[in-house]
C-alpha positions as CSV (number, residue, x, y, z in Angstrom):
1,M,-84.8,-65.8,-8.6
2,I,-82.4,-66.0,-12.1
3,K,-78.3,-65.4,-12.1
4,F,-77.3,-62.0,-11.4
5,E,-74.3,-60.3,-12.3
6,M,-73.3,-56.7,-12.1
7,R,-71.2,-54.4,-14.3
8,S,-70.0,-50.3,-14.4
9,S,-70.4,-47.9,-17.8
10,K,-70.7,-44.6,-18.4
11,Y,-74.2,-45.2,-17.4
12,G,-73.6,-46.5,-13.8
13,V,-74.0,-49.9,-12.5
14,K,-76.3,-52.4,-15.0
15,F,-77.0,-55.8,-14.2
16,A,-75.6,-58.2,-16.8
17,G,-77.1,-61.1,-16.4
18,M,-80.6,-62.0,-16.1
19,L,-82.0,-60.8,-12.9
20,S,-85.6,-59.7,-14.5
21,A,-85.6,-62.7,-16.8
22,L,-89.1,-64.1,-15.1
23,G,-90.3,-60.7,-14.5
24,A,-92.2,-60.3,-11.1
25,V,-92.6,-63.3,-10.6
26,L,-93.4,-63.0,-6.5
27,L,-97.0,-60.6,-7.7
28,A,-99.5,-62.5,-5.9
29,C,-97.8,-63.0,-2.5
30,A,-97.4,-59.4,-1.9
31,A,-99.9,-59.3,0.6
32,V,-98.9,-62.4,2.7
33,F,-95.3,-61.2,2.1
34,G,-95.0,-58.2,3.9
35,A,-98.2,-59.0,6.5
36,E,-98.2,-59.8,10.1
37,A,-98.8,-63.1,11.1
38,T,-101.5,-63.9,13.1
39,A,-103.6,-67.0,14.5
40,P,-107.0,-67.7,13.0
41,S,-109.5,-66.8,14.9
42,A,-113.0,-68.2,15.5
43,S,-114.3,-66.2,12.1
44,V,-112.4,-67.5,9.8
45,T,-113.2,-70.5,7.9
46,A,-110.4,-73.0,8.8
47,P,-109.5,-74.8,5.0
48,D,-110.9,-78.4,4.3
49,T,-107.7,-80.2,4.3
50,A,-109.3,-83.2,2.1
51,D,-109.6,-80.5,-0.6
52,P,-106.0,-80.6,-2.2
53,V,-105.9,-76.5,-2.3
54,G,-106.9,-76.3,1.5
55,R,-104.6,-78.6,2.4
56,I,-101.6,-76.6,1.0
57,E,-103.2,-73.8,2.6
58,A,-103.2,-75.0,5.8
59,H,-99.8,-76.1,6.0
60,Y,-98.7,-72.8,5.1
61,R,-100.9,-70.9,7.2
62,A,-99.4,-73.1,10.3
63,L,-95.8,-72.6,9.3
64,T,-93.4,-70.3,11.2
65,D,-90.4,-70.8,9.5
66,L,-88.9,-73.1,6.8
67,Q,-85.0,-74.4,5.9
68,A,-84.7,-76.3,2.6
69,T,-82.1,-77.3,0.1
70,V,-83.0,-75.6,-3.6
71,V,-82.4,-76.7,-6.8
72,Q,-83.5,-74.4,-9.8
73,K,-83.1,-74.8,-13.5
74,N,-83.8,-71.7,-15.6
75,Y,-84.7,-72.1,-19.2
76,L,-83.5,-68.7,-20.8
77,K,-86.1,-69.2,-24.4
78,P,-83.7,-66.1,-26.0
79,V,-80.7,-68.0,-25.9
80,D,-81.8,-71.5,-25.6
81,K,-79.6,-72.4,-22.9
82,T,-80.4,-74.0,-19.4
83,Q,-78.9,-72.7,-16.1
84,T,-79.2,-74.8,-13.0
85,F,-78.2,-73.2,-9.4
86,D,-78.0,-74.7,-6.2
87,G,-78.2,-73.3,-2.7
88,V,-80.2,-73.4,1.1
89,L,-83.1,-71.3,1.6
90,F,-84.4,-70.1,5.0
91,I,-87.8,-68.7,5.4
92,K,-89.0,-66.9,8.2
93,R,-92.9,-65.1,8.5
94,P,-93.7,-62.4,8.7
95,G,-91.8,-61.7,4.8
96,K,-88.3,-62.9,5.7
97,L,-86.2,-64.3,3.3
98,R,-82.3,-66.0,3.0
99,L,-81.4,-67.8,-0.4
100,E,-77.9,-68.7,-0.2
101,Y,-76.9,-69.8,-3.7
102,T,-73.3,-71.7,-4.0
103,N,-72.0,-69.7,-6.5
104,G,-71.5,-66.9,-4.1
105,Q,-75.0,-65.5,-4.8
106,V,-77.2,-63.7,-2.0
107,I,-80.5,-62.6,-1.7
108,V,-82.0,-61.7,1.9
109,I,-85.4,-59.9,2.6
110,D,-86.1,-58.8,6.0
111,G,-89.6,-57.9,5.1
112,K,-88.8,-54.4,4.3
113,E,-85.8,-54.4,1.9
114,A,-83.8,-56.4,-0.2
115,W,-80.5,-57.3,-0.6
116,F,-79.1,-59.2,-4.0
117,Y,-75.2,-59.7,-3.5
118,S,-72.7,-61.2,-5.8
119,R,-69.2,-62.6,-4.4
120,K,-67.8,-62.4,-8.1
121,S,-68.6,-58.8,-8.8
122,E,-67.8,-57.1,-5.3
123,Q,-71.4,-55.6,-5.3
124,A,-74.4,-55.3,-3.8
125,I,-77.8,-54.0,-4.7
126,R,-80.2,-52.8,-2.4
127,R,-83.8,-52.5,-2.8
128,T,-86.8,-51.2,-0.9
129,F,-90.3,-51.3,-1.9
130,K,-93.9,-50.2,-2.2
131,D,-94.9,-53.3,-3.9
132,F,-93.2,-56.4,-3.4
133,E,-94.6,-57.9,-6.5
134,Q,-91.0,-56.1,-7.7
135,A,-88.9,-58.1,-5.5
136,N,-88.5,-61.1,-8.4
137,I,-87.9,-63.8,-6.4
138,P,-89.5,-67.0,-7.4
139,V,-89.2,-69.0,-3.9
140,A,-90.8,-66.4,-2.2
141,F,-94.1,-68.2,-3.0
142,L,-93.8,-70.3,-0.6
143,L,-94.8,-67.1,2.2
144,G,-98.1,-66.7,-0.1
145,A,-99.0,-70.1,-0.3
146,A,-101.6,-70.3,2.3
147,D,-104.1,-67.8,0.6
148,M,-104.0,-69.0,-3.0
149,R,-107.3,-69.0,-3.7
150,R,-107.6,-65.3,-3.4
151,E,-104.6,-64.5,-6.3
152,F,-104.8,-67.6,-8.5
153,E,-107.2,-69.3,-10.8
154,I,-106.7,-73.2,-9.9
155,S,-106.9,-76.3,-11.7
156,F,-106.1,-80.0,-11.7
157,P,-104.1,-81.1,-15.0
158,D,-103.8,-84.6,-13.5
159,A,-106.9,-86.6,-12.2
160,A,-104.6,-89.1,-10.9
161,K,-102.3,-86.5,-9.2
162,P,-104.3,-84.2,-6.9
163,L,-101.6,-82.5,-5.1
164,T,-100.5,-81.3,-8.6
165,L,-102.3,-78.0,-9.1
166,D,-101.5,-75.7,-12.0
167,L,-102.0,-71.4,-10.6
168,K,-103.0,-68.8,-13.1
169,P,-102.8,-65.1,-11.7
170,K,-105.8,-63.2,-11.4
171,K,-104.3,-60.3,-12.1
172,K,-103.7,-58.6,-15.2
173,G,-101.0,-57.7,-17.0
174,A,-98.8,-60.6,-14.5
175,A,-95.3,-61.2,-15.8
176,M,-96.0,-64.7,-14.8
177,K,-98.2,-66.7,-17.3
178,K,-98.5,-70.2,-15.0
179,I,-97.6,-72.0,-12.0
180,E,-97.4,-75.5,-11.4
181,I,-97.0,-76.7,-8.0
182,D,-96.3,-80.8,-6.7
183,A,-97.3,-81.2,-3.1
184,D,-97.0,-84.1,-0.6
185,Q,-99.6,-85.5,1.7
186,T,-99.0,-82.9,4.2
187,G,-99.6,-79.6,2.0
188,S,-95.8,-79.0,1.5
189,I,-95.1,-78.3,-1.6
190,L,-91.6,-80.3,-2.7
191,R,-91.8,-78.8,-6.5
192,M,-92.4,-75.4,-8.6
193,M,-92.6,-74.8,-12.2
194,I,-92.8,-71.2,-13.5
195,Y,-93.8,-69.9,-16.7
196,D,-93.4,-66.2,-17.5
197,R,-95.0,-64.9,-20.8
198,S,-91.4,-64.2,-22.5
199,E,-91.9,-68.5,-23.0
200,N,-89.2,-68.3,-19.6
201,T,-89.3,-71.3,-17.3
202,S,-88.0,-71.4,-13.7
203,E,-88.2,-74.8,-12.0
204,I,-87.1,-75.3,-8.3
205,L,-87.0,-78.4,-6.6
206,F,-87.8,-78.6,-2.3
207,K,-85.3,-81.3,-0.9
208,D,-84.4,-81.8,2.7
209,I,-86.9,-79.6,3.9
210,R,-87.0,-78.7,7.7
211,E,-89.9,-76.9,9.2
212,G,-90.4,-75.0,12.4
213,V,-86.7,-76.0,13.6
214,G,-86.3,-72.2,14.9
215,V,-84.8,-70.2,12.4
216,D,-82.5,-67.2,14.0
217,D,-83.4,-63.9,12.8
218,K,-79.9,-63.1,12.2
219,L,-79.9,-65.0,9.2
220,F,-81.9,-62.0,7.7
221,R,-79.7,-59.0,8.6
222,F,-77.4,-58.8,5.5
223,K,-74.1,-57.4,6.5
224,V,-72.5,-55.8,3.7
225,P,-68.9,-57.8,3.0
226,K,-66.0,-55.3,3.1
227,G,-65.0,-53.6,0.3
228,T,-68.3,-54.4,-1.5
229,E,-69.9,-51.7,-3.7
230,V,-73.0,-50.8,-2.5
231,I,-75.7,-49.9,-4.9
232,E,-79.0,-48.1,-3.8
233,Q,-82.0,-49.0,-5.8
């Protein structure tokens, strides 16, 4: 997710920042993002944890919730500029996400709708989706990491680093060109680099990761601050 700001005009309220600069980068996570979490059944073959892809998939298949510090660097090719953001990420399956940036921007998804709030602009956009591809939130990839083979062609760019993977979406017309991920020995993703087809990039580092901490559902209910203009999309 890139910096977003909003302004009013005679045509209504518009984004003034780079909200969609990386395109619909959630794309392949849609099915997992909105799906109910289910326990593996006897008929489902468990991932081979000796395989790097299987190790990562197994890790996120078992994930119930997650809290982490996020550092995000967005390179915007059209203006040759890099923007850096940091914040706190909360994830809870199925399909719940909250990302609080230190600059006052907040993203909240409860599995059915998304809120994009800017404290500076005193505006909040509420969106509902038929297809969560439109959510445009890079960090939401973590919710789809349990089934990467279905959505991506996977390769290994460095034989010396078996837990560094290149993922190219199978879906035709995807805004994302490639995702590069680095995971640790447990299968936890520590870094993502997202490349879009306009040559913009977004590098996201995950630090101080805590899993299975019992993240409260209340975090995924957005309360509109007093005096905030709400825009329905």
